[in-house]
N, C-alpha and C positions, 0 to 999 in steps of 0.2 A: 203822101203817096210813096215816097222813098222808104219811110218807116215800114209801110205795109209790105213792100218788096223785100226789105231786109228780114221782116218777120217770116214771110213766106219762104224765103231762102233758108232761113234757120230751120223752119219746120221741115222743109225738104231734106236738108242735111241731117236732121234728127231721124227722119224716116229712113234715109239711106243708111245711117249708122245702125239703126235697129235691124235693118235687112242684113247688113254686113255682119252684125253680131249673131243673128240667127243662122246665117250661113257658116260663120266661124264655129258655132256650137255644133251645127250639123256635121261639119268636116271633122271636128274633134271627135264626135261620137263615131263617125265612120272609121277614123284613124284607130280608135280603141278597138273597134270590132275587127278591123283588118289585122291589127296587132295580135289579138286574141286568136284569130283564125291561123295566122302564121305560127304562133306558138303551139297550137294544136297540131299543125302539120309537121312541126319540128320534133314533136314528142317521139314518134316512132324512129325517126332518124337518130335522135340523141340516144334512144334505147339500143339501137343497132350499133351505134358508135361505142357505147359502153360495153356491150357484149363483145364487140371486136377487140377492144382494149383488154378485156378480161381474158379472152382466148389468147390474145398475143402475149399477155403476161404469163399464162400457163405454158404456152409453147416456149417462151424464153427460159422459163424455169426448167422444163424438160430438157431443153438443149444444153443448159448449164450442167444438169445432172449427167447427161450423156457424155459431155466433154470430160467431166470429172471421172466418170467410169472408164472412158477410153484411156485417159491419162493413167489411171490406176492400173488398167490392164496392160498398158505398155510398159509401166514400171515392173509389174509382176512378170511379164514376158522377158524383160531384160534380166531380171534376177534369175529366172529359171534358165535362161540361156547361159548365164555365167556359171550357175551351179552345174548345168549339164557339161559345159566345157571343162570345169574342174574335175568332174567325175570321169570324163573321157581321158584327161591328162593322167589322173590317178590310175585308171584302168591300163592305159598305155605303158605307164611306169612299171606297174606290176607285171604286165605282159612281157616287157623287156627283161625284167628280173627272172621270170619263169624261163624265158628263152635262154638267158644267160646260164641259169642253173642247169637246165637240160643240156646245154652245150658242155658245161663243166662235168656233168654226170657222164655224158658221152665220152669226153676225154678220159675221165677216170676209168671207165669201163675198158676203153682201148688200152690203157696202161696196164690194167689187170690182165687183159687177155695176152698182152706181150710178155708179161712176166710169168 
């Protein structure tokens, strides 16, 4: 009688093991399906992320170019300001010389008129 109980217990355990195995297979299939569904839902987000990174990269490149242009323009402006200042100094120098020559000419005329 004990042997029969043991056999029956073993049979029940085998039956439970089969049920658990079937449930495990079913859950594994559901897991695969859910994983595929998640991957499908992620595709548009990943595409948007890729587009965002692409645009961000373009924006960074444009910003670098603008900064380089700005630096170049600032250097050009500094060069032009120096050149303009140099021209102003030269102009002032010659203006003073002209003024001095005019003054000397006036003095010379005054001397001529006196004599």
